[in-house]
N, C-alpha and C positions, 0 to 999 in steps of 0.2 A: 504494500500500500504506500501511497505517496500523499503528501500534503502540498497543495498548491496554495500559495499565499500571494495575492496580487494587490498592489496598491495602484489605484486608478483615480482619474479625475471624478469629483462628485457628480458632475453633469453626465458622466458616462455610466454610472453604476446601474441605473435601471436597464439600460440596453445590455450591459454585460450579464446581469442576472437573468434576464429573459433569454439571452442567447445560450447561457449555460443550461437553463431549464430545457430548451429545445434540443440541446446536445446531450440530454439525459444525464446530467451531473447528479450523482447520488444524493447530495445534500449540499447546501450552500449557506455559508454564514457571511453576513454583510454588516460591517460596522464603520463608524466614522472615527477617524483618528487624526491627530495633528502630527506634523513632521515636515521635514524638508528632504528632498532627494539627494542623491549622490551628486557631487559637483556644485553644491550650493555655496553661495558666498557667505562665509561666517559672519561678516559684519552686517548682513541684512537680517539675520534671525538669531535669537538666542535659544538654546535648547534647555535652559534652566527650567526645572519643573514649575516654578512659580510663574514663568512667562510662556509656557508651552502653548497656551491658548492664542498667542499672537502669531504662531507659526501657521501655515496654511492647513486647512482641513481637507483631508482626502478620504477616499473610501477604501476600505480593506475588504477583500473578498477571499474567503477560505473555502477550500473544497478538499475533502479526503476522498481518494479514489483508488481503484485498482490500477496497477502499473500499466496494463494495456491501454487505459483511457487517458494517460497523461498527455501525450502529444496532441491528441484531438482537443482536449479541454484547454490546454495552453494556447493552441492556435485559435480557439474560439475567443478566449480572453483578449489575446493580442489583436486579432482582427477587429473585434468589436470596440476595444478601448482606444485604438490608435487614431490620433488626429494628425500626426506628422509634426506636431510642435513639441518643443522641449517641455518636460513635465507630464508626458503621457503616462508614466508609471513604470512599474517593473513587476515581474512574476518570479517568485522563488519556488523551487521544487525541492522538497526534502523528504527523506524516508520517514515512515511512521512505523515504529517498532511494534506497537501493540495497540489494539482498540478493543474496548470492552463495552458492550451495550448494558447500561445500568439496569434497565427493566428486566431483561431476559438473561443476562450473563453471557450472551453469545460473544465470541471473540473472533478477531481477524476479520476477513472480508464479510463474514456473516453478520458482523455487528453493524455493517453499513446498510444492510437491507431494511425493509419495512418492519 
């Protein structure tokens, strides 16, 4: 299993979530976060916790999926979120060592099912 974590523009989040649903993503988490991307100018933003609200708000989308679905779902995110301008975002793909469904105790890929 893999965790896809994408940071995208707020105005693209609805399109990204809809596209992931059409691509049969097994589950989607969407949240709003504050931060600045790689290559930011340090004098423009402070990342001190007390002033984090002054940094730009972006959307974070997370999906845990089976390994065969990774390329398709990453492509869906990239194609849907891309505007061609700086600040379009980034997608991280990391391994998921274990998943346990709280309700049933199912583990692994079975924990991702309904």
